[in-house]
Structures are given as C-alpha cells and as structure tokens.
N, C-alpha and C positions, 0 to 999 in steps of 0.2 A: 525416267523414260516407261511407256508404257508396252504392253504387249498385245500384239493381234492377233486376234482367233478369227477365221475364214470358218462360218459356218455356226449356226446355230440347233443342230441336232443334238442328241444325247451326248456326244461327244465333246463338242465344243461347250456346251453349256456345263458339264461335268466340270472341264477343265479351267472354265471362268469361275465357277464356283471355289474350286480349289486354290485357285490363285487371290481370289477376293478374299477368302477368310484368313488368307495370310499377308493381307495389305497390299498386294502387288496390283498395282492399276492395269487394268486390261481392257480393250475394246473389241467387243465379239460383231461381226459383222457378216449380213447374209441378205442375198441378192433376192431372196422370196420376201412377199410383203407381209408374212405373217408366220406363226409356227406350222411344221407340218399337222396336217388335218387326219391321216390316216392311221389305221391299227398295226401299221407294217411290223415291226418287231415288237411282239408282245410277250414274250416270255422273258421273265428275270429272275436269273439262277440266283442258288442259294449265295454264292459268292457275292454276285453283284448286290443282293440284298443288303450283305455286311458292307458294301462301300455306301450304299444309301443311307444304312444307319449311321455310320459315321459322318456323311453330309447333313444329317438332321432331315430327312426327306421321307424315311421308312414307314413310318407311321401312318403318313396321308396316302402312300402307296399300297399298304396293307389295307387301310379303310376302303380305298376304292377297288381295288382287285381283288382276284379270288383263287381258290389252288388250280392246278392245272387238271382241266378236265378228263375223262376218259374218253378213247378214239372207238367211235361205234362205227362199224362197217355194214351196210346194209347191200341187200341183193333186193331189188325193188322195194317193196314194202317189208321185207323180211330183215331182221336184224340176225347176221350173220355171227358176229363176235365184238365183245368189249374187251379193250385191253387197257391198262394203266402206259401212261408212260415208262416207268419201270419193265413192267413186263415187255413192251416193245424194243427196247433196249436191252434184254436180258440182263437186268442188274437187281440189286436186292435194295428195295427204296431205303431212303436215308430215315434215321428216327432223330428226333429230338432228343437233346442230352446238355449238360451243361457245357460241353465244348462246340455244339453245334446247334443254335438256337433258331437256324431257320432252314430247314430240313427239305423243303418242299419248292420246285420251280413256281414263281407267282405269275398267274396271267394277268396283264394289264396292258390296254392299248397303247402303242406308241406316243400319239396324239396327246394321254393325259400324261405319261411318263416326262414328255417334253414340257407341259404344264407345269409337273410339279418341280422340275427343276427349275424351271425358269422362275417361278415362284419364290423359290429359295433364292436363286442371284440376285433376284429384286430387294429380297430381306438382308442380302450383303453387300446392298450398295449399287448393285450391277444393272446393265441396261443390255438390249441387244438392238443393233441399228438395224434395222430392217429396210428392204429396198435399197443394198447400198453393196456392190460389187466389188470383189477384189479382182482387177484385171492385169495385175503384175507387180513386179518388184525388183528392186535392185539393193543389193546387200553391201557392205563393205566392213572393216573391221570392228568400227564403232555401234553399228545397227542395221537397221533394214527400212529403206523408203517403200512405203506399201502405196502403190497406185490403185485409186478407187473411184467408182463412179461419181463421189461425192467431194474427190480432190486426195493429194497425197497425206499420206500418216508418216511420221518417221516414230519408229519402235525399234526396241532393243530386239524382239526375235518377233517372226511371224508363224504362227500353228497353223497347218492346212489340215481342218475337220470339215472339209466340203466334199466329202462322199467320193462314190466309187468311179464318178467322172472326174475328179478333181484337178480343176484348173492349174492348181499349185503343183501338184505333183507332174503334171505335164511341163509346165515350165523349168521345174528342177531339173529335167532329164533324166530322173531315176529310172532303174529298170523297173518293170512292171511283169514280170514271166510268170506263164500258167497258161490256161487255156480257156476257152470258150466254147460252151456245148451248143453247137448251133443248129442242131437238129429239134430242138424244142424250146417253147415260148412259156411262161407262168404267167398268166392272169391273176391277180389278186385285189381285191376292192372290200368296201366295207357297203353294207344293205339290209333294211329290215327285211324280214322273212315271213311271211304267212304259210301256217301250216306246219310249223316243226313244233317240237314239244322235247322237252328233257335238256338238261345242259350237259352236251358232249362235244368233240371232235365227230361232228356226223359226215362219215362218209359215203356218199351215194353213188352206187353202180348198178348197171341194169342186171347184171348175171353173177355178182360177185366179183369181177376183176379190177382188182386196185387200179391196174394202170389206167383205165377210163374213168377216174372218180370224179365227183366233184364235192369238193369239201366244203362246209358251213361250219365253223368254230364260234361257237357260244362265247359272247363277251361280257365282261361285267355288266351290269345293269340292265342287260337282256332287250336293250332296245336295237341294237345292231349286231348283224354277224359277221365276221370275216369271210367272205368267199375265195377259194383258191383252185384254180384247174390249171393242170400241163398238158400241153397238146402238141403234136409234132408241127413243125414251124410255118410248114407250106397249108396247115388245116387252122390257124388262128383267125378266130372271128373278129368283128368291129369292137370296140369296146363300148358297147352301149348295152342298158337294161335289157331292151328287147332281145339283144344278142345273148345276154346272159342267161335269159328266162330261157329261151331256146336250148342252150347248151346244158341246163340243168336239166329240163324234160328230155333230151336225148342220152344223156350219161344215166340218168336217174331210172327210166322207165315209167315215172309218174309225172301227174298231172295236178298233183292237190300241194304242190308247192311253189310259192310266189316270191320273188322278188321285187321289192319297189324301195322308194325313198334311197337311191343310189346316192352316196356321199363321196367315196374317192374309188377312183380305179386306175390301176397301173398294167403296163406289158414289161415283163424282162425277161433276158436271157440270163442263163447261169453261167458267170465268169468264175472260175479258181485262179486268182492271183495275187501275187504279194511284192510288194517293192524288193529292192537289194539295198536299200539304203533308207532311214530314218529319218535321218538328220545330215543335210548339207550346210555348214556354217551355221548361221542364226535361224534358219527355216527348217522347221521340223513338223512331221507328218504323223497323222494317228487317225484311228478308226478304219472307215472304208476307203477313206485315200491312201492308206497303207495295205490294207488286205481286203479282198471279196472274194468272197465263197458263197454256195449254196445255203439257202435260209434251212435246208432241211434237219439240222442240228440246232436249231436256234441259238446259236452262238454269237451272231453279227454284232447285236447291239452290245452283249455282254462284254465281249474281247474289245469293244471299243471303248467301252466307259472304263475299262479297267487300264487301256492304254493311258487315257487321261488323268487316271488315280496315279499312276506309275510317274508319269512326265509332271504331274503337277506339282508336288513337292521338291522334285529336284529343281525344276525350272526355279521356284520361288526361293530355293537355298543359294542357289548360283547369283541369282539378282542381289541377293544379300549377303555375298562375299565367299560361298563355297567355290572350290576348284571348278573352273569350265569344264574338266574331264568327267565331272558327276554326270552332264550331258549325255554322255557317251554311253554310258551304262544304260540310258532308256533302249536304246535300240539292240545292245548285247541281251537285255533282260525280256523284250517284248517279242524280239523277231522269230525265237525258237516257239514263243504260245502260238505265234499267228500261224507258222509252219504247221503245228500240231493241229491247230483247229481247222485248217484248209483240209488236211486228212479225215480227221473226225467226218467235217461235214459233207464230203465228197462220198465217204462210204455210206453213212446213211443217205444221201440222195440215190446212190446207186439201187441199196436196198429197197427204197420207192414204198416204205411202210410197211415190208416186209418184217417178221418178227427175226431180231439179229441173234446169229447162232455163237456169236463171241460178246462179253460185254463191252457196252460202250457209256462211257462217263461222261455226262456234259453238264455237270455242277460246277465246274471248274475249282473245286475247295483244293483237288491234287496239283494247281498250277504251282510250281517251285521254280525258284533261282537258284537252288543248290549248285554251288561248283561257280557261281559267279562271281563278279567283282567286288559285290557287297554282300557276301556272304563268308562270315569268318567263323569256324568253329575249331577248336585247338584242343577239342577233348580228346584224350589217348583214345578212348572206345565211344563213340558217337552213339546216339541212341536214335528212338525212332523219329524223334523230334529233330530234324536240323537245321543250321543256318540256311538261310533261303526259303524255308517252308511258312507256309500261311500261320501267323500265331494263332492258335486256338481260343474261343472263349475259355472261361471257368469263374473260379471264384477266390479272392483273397480271404486272410483270415478270418477279415471281420464282415464276410458275406457281400463284399464289393464285387461286383459282376467285371470280369477283364475288359470286355467291349466298351464298359464305359469308361473304364481307366483309360484305355486307349484312344477314345474319342476326342477328336482336334487336331491340333498340328503340329504337336510336340512329338518326341522320341520317350519311350518309356523303358524305363531299365527296372527289370523283375529282378530281385535280391533274394535268390532261394539259402536258406541258412542265416547268416548272420547280415545286416545291413551293412553295405561299405561305408567307411568312414571316409568319403571324398564330396566334392562338388561337381558336378557337371555342369553346371550352368541352367541357365533359365528354361532354354529349349528340350531339356529332360528332366523327367520326373520318376522320381525313384520309388517302389513300393516294394516291402517285403512280403513273399509269396510263400506260400504252404507248398506242399507236395500235390499235385493234382495230376488226373490220369492223362491230360493231355501235354504236360511236362514233365518227360521222363529225366531229369537230370540229379546230380548227385553231389553231397555236399555242398560248399558256399558258393553254388554257380550263380554268373551273372547272364541274364539274357536280356539282351538289346532288341527291342519292337521299334521296327519304323515307323515312318507316320501313316504310310500305306497298310500298316498290318502286318507285314512281312518281319521275319525273325531276321536282323541284322547280324548278331553276335551271340554265341553261347561259350563261354569261356569261365576261367577262376581268377582271372587278373583285372585289376583295374585298367592299368596301363593298356591292355588290349581294347577296351571300352574307349579311351581317352583317344589312342591315336585311330579308331574307326571313325570317332565323330569329328576330328582335325579332318579327315577324308572327304565325308558327306556334307560338313557344315561349316567348314573353317575355324570350328573353335574346338578347344579341348574341356 
C-alpha cells in the first residue's frame, strides 16, 4: 500500500525522496499546476546542508547558490553600515573543521531548491501529480482513503505537507494555537532591478530609519532580486509593479532604482502558530502545516525539511515491520524544535534588523533530542557528545569521512576501541573508529548513529545496541 503526500514543496519532496530511496511507494499530490516559482525560502542552514548532502543534492545546490551576503543599510544614497549575519545576530561565525564541513548559510532561491529536490525524486523513480487536490480523507485501522480531485486513493498513511493554510490540518481538527500580527503585512516578490550594484541584502531607507525600509536581496545569478517590504495593514499598496516602484522611491528617497520584469509577488501576514498534535492515527503533519512563524530567522524551510528527514526513516521502518509506536517519536522529537524556532523567529522579528544584544543561533546544528525516547546513553559520566545530539563529521582511521559513512538509509555503529564480535544485520554498518575531537568517548565505546544523522546510543554493551535496534527497526 502506498503513502500519499499532500504538497510538493521542500517538505513534501524531501519526504518523498526519503521514502523512495527506501523502496517505499508514495504518491505526491499538489493542486498547483507546477513547482513554486518564487524565491521565498532562500536560506539553507548548515544543518539542512548536511541533510541535503545525505540526499545526494547538495553539490547541485552549492553550484547554483552563493554565501549569504552582508546586510547594507542606506540613508538615501549614503551607506550607513554593512553587517554580516553573524554580526547582526551577535554570534561568532562558524569555522569549517573536520567536524563541521558546511559552516555558512547558503543562499539559494526556493524555486531552485524545489527543482533540485524534484530532479532527485525523479532519479529515484518518483513523480509529482500536479493539478491534483486532496479534498478530504477517511481513515480506519487498516489505512486511509484519500479523496482527491482525480478520484479516491487507498493509502497506508497520509502526510499533510500542504503549507500554512493546510486543508488536512483543518480536517484533522487539531489545535493551532498562537497569534497573528494583524497590524502589519509583508510584501515579498522577485524582480529585475536597474541601477543597483554590489552583492548585498540592500536595505534602502530615506533617512536611516530601518523600520521604513525597502529591501532588495541579491540572488545567485544576478538576474533577479528578492524584494521585501513590511508596512502597516492600512497602508498596504496594490500588488503591482508600478506600486512597488512607487514604494521603493518613497522609502529610499531615490529615483535611480527601477524594478521591472516582475516574476512573482505575494502579500502575507505574520502568524506565529503551531499544532498541538503532529499525528492523528494514520494522518501526520509536517512543515508549515504544523508550524508557521515569521520569516525573520530564515528557519521556516529548514525546520520543515528536517521534519521530513525525521519522519521519513521512521515511517519507512514502520512500514517494514518496526513497532507502530516509533511514529509517536516524530511528534515527541520535533514539537520542541518547532516551539523553539517560533520563539527565535518572533524575537528576531521584533528586533527588526537591529543588532542583537544576546546571541541568537540559527544554524540548527544544536538541535538535539537528548532525554527523548530514542536517546540511550548509559555511561556513568556522559561527555560533551550525548545521545540525541547531531553526530559530527570526522575521519575514520583510514581517512574516510564520517558523513560519507553515514550517507544512506542504514544505521551506523562506530566502534571505538576493539570491534565488537557481533552481527547486527544488513541495516547496520559497523566501522572501527579512532578518537576524534567530536567524539569524546572512553574505552570500548559503541556509538550508534541513526539514519537521520543523530546519535541514538552511546554505550559499551552490545546488548544495549541490540535492544535499541529491536525498538526502532523490529530487528536485532
């Protein structure tokens, strides 16, 4: 029986890739006639780059993207300041190291991210059924009947990746608590610009008042810029090219800049909301369908992709015989992450591009599932690396990169000290490991890394590893 995924954005296609490379049949449905055409979610965090590396698409993204530009603030024609993302957030920039191969946020328009992910899905044998709307569903103990504009589909599970206005979320009747900032609206779009030089996030103001700005983001390739302007609800202009040029002249105090070739434009209000449940029986929610927030932190697409990455291997495992309870850990692990992201994005939204006096981390490398149901660490004295943490990159004794060892659908057992004399089955690959900076373990320690690159177990007993594998895969 197939899995049905509603929504062909980054969340839905990432999930489809995760299932497809595990041999799980799935159908991706989207009511739109084609992939999204705008640049909306343009920042790919260091942690999401690691996810995309595992999926086999990062090289394409690095080739087409560029490092995050500096923020340049203008007062009329004068440049007031230039700041890096790290300076704006009050944090030290990350440095490349054997444990951290991708320290910088990558700038890539969402339309290109979607294209690359879809290319990968097609390589894995999958497709998106465009122009097909999910209109409802009925579920029972054995599956879900998904009602669509093209007819009913019988599925094992239905995953709602259908965005902030999710029809599936509303049909499930789950809570979606939070707030809506009714006093302001944000216009965002893509256009060509005449009269602009330099690769920056150009923030134009008439007299240095950052609250009255018109931002033009340089994008890879240089042909299009993303424009962003926030304003009081009662002053929102028409969504036309002429209106955007008038707003640019009004806010910048300049007449030498001109927008043309409008590709995409949208108006949105900021919602800060999240569901109280990620799963109701055989129907699950992921991405913006489960949590929405300000785009100020650039966390939306990254959090959504990592929802899919967490859910994918678990859903595949359950469909291959793992205990059904494994799906409950998706909500347990991802809900606190979403709550934290909502807090970070709201704080940065209120800062309104003013320099933060307290450090704010947005790389998501520190996301951890410590203390959760899938984190087992039985050492008497835990080290810096704990079960539930992201497994760092590094090198094996023969020079092989750990991320290359992790890449794929399997579990990885790193054996520090002597290699265990045990067979854990085809779903686990065992590697002898030397001491490395990222793995502060002692003696004959065993570190089991999950398929999504998080440490599941740190222990010194083979039996502990076997018991864990029984819980998450149904095999020992």
